[in-house]
C-alpha positions as CSV (number, residue, x, y, z in Angstrom):
1,M,-0.1,-0.2,-0.2
2,A,1.3,3.5,-0.9
3,T,1.4,6.6,1.5
4,F,0.9,9.8,0.7
5,T,3.1,12.6,2.2
6,C,2.1,16.3,2.1
7,S,4.4,19.0,3.6
8,G,4.7,22.8,3.4
9,I,0.9,23.1,3.6
10,S,0.3,24.5,6.8
11,A,2.0,27.7,6.0
12,Q,-1.3,28.1,3.7
13,L,-3.6,26.6,6.1
14,A,-2.8,29.3,8.4
15,K,-3.6,32.0,5.9
16,F,-6.9,30.8,5.1
17,D,-7.6,30.7,8.8
18,K,-6.7,34.3,9.3
19,L,-8.9,35.1,6.2
20,G,-11.9,33.2,7.8
21,K,-11.4,35.4,11.0
22,G,-14.5,37.8,11.7
23,T,-16.4,36.6,8.5
24,D,-19.4,35.3,10.9
25,A,-19.5,38.4,12.7
26,A,-19.4,40.2,9.4
27,C,-22.0,38.4,8.0
28,Q,-24.3,38.6,11.1
29,K,-24.1,42.6,11.1
30,A,-24.5,42.4,7.1
31,V,-27.7,40.2,7.9
32,Q,-29.2,42.4,10.2
33,A,-28.7,45.8,8.4
34,G,-30.3,44.2,5.2
35,G,-33.1,43.0,7.7
36,K,-33.6,46.7,9.1
37,L,-33.2,47.7,5.6
38,L,-36.4,45.3,4.3
39,A,-38.3,46.2,7.2
40,N,-38.1,50.1,6.7
41,W,-39.1,49.7,2.8
42,L,-42.1,47.3,3.8
43,A,-43.0,49.6,6.2
44,D,-43.2,52.3,3.6
45,A,-44.7,50.3,1.3
46,A,-47.7,49.0,3.6
47,P,-51.0,50.8,3.5
48,V,-51.7,54.1,6.4
49,D,-55.1,53.7,7.3
50,T,-54.4,53.3,11.3
51,G,-50.5,53.0,10.7
52,A,-50.5,49.7,13.1
53,L,-49.5,47.6,10.6
54,Q,-46.5,50.3,9.6
55,R,-45.3,50.2,13.0
56,S,-45.6,46.4,13.5
57,I,-42.8,45.5,10.9
58,K,-39.6,44.6,12.5
59,A,-36.5,42.8,11.6
60,G,-36.1,39.8,14.0
61,K,-32.9,38.4,15.6
62,V,-30.1,37.0,13.4
63,D,-29.9,33.4,13.5
64,Y,-27.8,30.5,12.0
65,N,-28.5,27.2,10.9
66,A,-26.3,24.9,8.3
67,G,-28.8,24.7,5.6
68,D,-29.6,28.7,5.1
69,G,-26.6,30.1,7.0
70,F,-27.3,34.0,8.7
71,H,-30.6,34.9,8.3
72,C,-33.7,36.8,10.2
73,E,-37.3,37.3,9.7
74,V,-38.9,40.4,8.9
75,K,-42.2,40.6,9.8
76,P,-45.5,42.4,11.4
77,V,-45.5,41.5,15.3
78,G,-48.3,41.8,17.4
79,T,-52.4,42.5,16.8
80,N,-54.5,45.0,16.1
81,H,-58.5,44.6,17.1
82,G,-57.6,40.9,18.0
83,E,-56.2,40.2,14.7
84,S,-52.7,39.0,13.6
85,L,-50.8,42.1,12.1
86,A,-48.6,39.4,9.9
87,K,-52.5,38.1,8.9
88,I,-53.8,41.6,8.0
89,G,-50.6,42.4,6.1
90,N,-50.7,39.1,4.2
91,I,-54.2,39.8,3.2
92,L,-53.7,43.5,2.2
């Protein structure tokens, strides 16, 4: 059986590790900023009957999973006259 030996790669691996540091924090900040931007855009586009729907659109916290990477939900939260603002927004 043959063996494979590799040398000199540790310097390259160290460079990759150095390049990768801080990317998680940068991705979280980018998703958070994008979520806030989208929430503002959706709030501007929402109808202004009472303003409740506009005020309720929020960007959620940034989460991570292996399938989606970093992500956050942007949606209306709360109720108005007993109805979910998310439901009202979906109907409108």
